[in-house]
Structure formats: structure tokens, C-alpha cells
C-alpha positions in Angstrom: 85.9 94.7 110.1 87.5 98.0 109.3 88.2 98.5 113.0 90.1 95.2 113.1 92.3 96.4 110.2 93.0 99.7 111.9 93.9 98.0 115.2 96.2 95.5 113.5 97.9 98.2 111.4 99.4 99.8 114.5 101.7 96.9 115.5 102.5 96.3 111.8 103.6 99.9 111.4 105.7 99.7 114.6 107.5 96.5 113.4 108.0 98.1 109.9 109.5 101.2 111.5 111.9 99.1 113.6 113.0 97.1 110.5 113.4 100.3 108.4 115.5 102.0 111.1 117.7 98.9 111.5 118.2 98.8 107.7 119.1 102.5 107.6 121.6 102.1 110.5 123.4 99.0 109.1 123.2 99.5 105.4 122.7 103.1 104.4 124.5 105.2 107.1 128.0 103.6 106.6 127.9 104.3 102.9 128.3 108.0 102.2 127.4 107.9 98.5 124.2 105.9 99.1 123.3 108.1 102.0 123.6 111.3 99.9 121.7 109.8 96.9 118.8 108.7 99.2 118.8 112.0 100.9 118.4 113.9 97.6 115.7 111.5 96.4 113.8 112.0 99.7 114.0 115.8 99.4 112.7 115.5 95.8 109.8 113.3 96.8 109.0 115.6 99.7 108.9 118.5 97.3 106.6 116.7 94.9 104.3 115.8 97.8 104.3 119.5 98.8 103.3 120.4 95.2 100.5 117.8 95.3 99.2 119.1 98.6 99.4 122.7 97.3 97.5 121.7 94.1 94.8 119.9 96.1 94.3 122.7 98.6 94.3 125.5 96.0 92.5 123.9 93.0 90.8 120.8 94.3 91.1 117.3 93.1 89.1 117.7 89.9 90.9 120.7 88.6 94.3 119.2 89.6 93.4 116.1 87.6 92.5 118.3 84.6 95.9 120.0 84.8 98.0 117.0 85.5 96.1 114.4 83.4 94.6 111.1 84.3 97.8 109.9 86.0 97.1 112.3 88.8 94.3 110.2 90.3 96.4 107.0 89.7 99.2 108.6 91.8 96.8 110.0 94.3 94.9 106.8 95.0 97.4 104.2 94.0 95.2 102.9 91.2 96.9 101.4 88.2 
């Protein structure tokens, strides 16, 4: 059953990428302020992702959770 989910995720990801690129080209790119705001937000999220990866590589998941608190696993695994 997992294999079916993996196989079906490829075309869904392709369609989602096409829709996202269309949205960016028609809505975001023509608006300079929106483009800049989204760029800075993306850079910030990428930096936070880098910090997360660095914590996981250097300290491991358990120690990272001890430092960051219980919200770390919720953010890591998407659990609410």
C-alpha cells in the first residue's frame, strides 16, 4: 500500500509544481513588494531549516528537543 502512495505522489508533486510556478509567474512576479517580502520570508525559513539540520546533525534529535522544548518534535514531525 505504501508503494501505491509513493507512485501516486510523483504525478501529484508534478502538478503541484506546475500550479505553483504558474501562481508565481502571474501573481507574485509582477508585484515588486510582494516579491521582496516573500523572498525575505523564504530566506528566513531556509536559515531556520539550516539551524534545524545543524542541531540534528551535531546534537541529535533527543538533545535538540531538550534544548528547544517539546515544540521541536511537533515542528519536526508535523504533530500538533
